[in-house]
N, C-alpha and C positions, 0 to 999 in steps of 0.2 A: 504494500500500499504506499502511496506517496502522500506526504503531508506538506502543506505550504501555508504560511501565515499571511493573511491578507489584511490590510488596514484600509478601511473606507474613510472618506472625508469626515464622517461623523465621529471617527475615533473608535469605532467598534472593531475589535479583532475577531476574525473568523478563521477557523482551521479548515482547510480543504482536505478531506479524506477521500482517497480514490482507490477503488479496488483495481489492481493492475489487470490488464487485459491479457489476451493470449500472446505468446511470444511472437515477435516479428518473424517473417520467413527468413530462415538461416542462409538462403542462397543469395540474399541481398548483402552486398559488401558493407560492413560497418553496422550491421543490424543491432548490435549490442548498444549502440549510442543513438538509436532511433526511437521514435515514439514521442508523444506529446510532452513527456517529462524526461526524455532521454534515458529511459531505463530499459529499453529494449522490448517494450510490450505495446500492443495496440490499444486503442481507446475502447475496445469492445471486449468486456469480460466473457469468459467461456459460457456458452449457453444463451447469450444475448443475441437476438436476431433482429436485424433492421430490414424492413421491407417497405416498398412504396408501390402503389398502384395508381396509375394516372387514368382518369376518365376523360375522354375527349368529347367534344360537342357541347351543346347547351346544357346548363346546370339542371339537373333533375334529381330532386331530393330522394325519392324512393330508389333510384338507380345508384346514387352515391351510397346510401345506407346499406343497400344490398351488397355492394362491393366491399364495404367495411366488414359486414358480417361474414362474407365469404372468406376474406383475408384472415379474420380472427379464427375461423373454423379450420382453414388450411394450416395455420401456424400451430394450432392445438396447444397453445401456451396456457400455463396455469395462472399467470398474471401478465397483464400488458397495459400499455399506454396507447391511447388512440389520439392522433392529432389530425384534424381535418383542416385543409386550406383550400382556398379558392382564389381565382384571379378575378378582380373586379368586385362589384358590390353584389351581395345577396341580402335580401331583406331579413331582419331578425324574426319576423313572424314565421317565415318558412324554415329558417335554419337556426332556430334558437336553441339554447342549452336544453331546455325542457323537451323540445321536439327530438333532438338527437338522443338524449338519454332515454326518453320514452321508447323510441324505436329500437334502440339497443336492448333495453330490458325486454321488450316484447319478443324480439327475435332470438335473444340469447339465453334467457333464464330457463327455458325448457331444456337447454344443454348443460345446465349446472353453473352457468357463469353468473356472477353478481356484478351489477353496474354501479359504480360510485362516481360522485362528482366532487 
């Protein structure tokens, strides 16, 4: 684990504790000195999977949420963080926090997932 002390302008000191990732590929010259903190590991701990799915075309809430649910089911993860982003404006009535969490609960709870905000 890597620790670093940060001092914000407010004078509050915070300790950054980071779980080291998997070792950098050894076929890369100088791999031991690579990585975000130069300790030879990646930023992704073992078991952490990063995935992205892009939906092209006009924004369609049911299609977006269906893709999110499909991605969650494909990963089969026990815990996950979902981040949704869009280009341009989408009104809050259609794409609100309540609408998103409601749809996720409706589609995922039957598979044993719990949705938190």
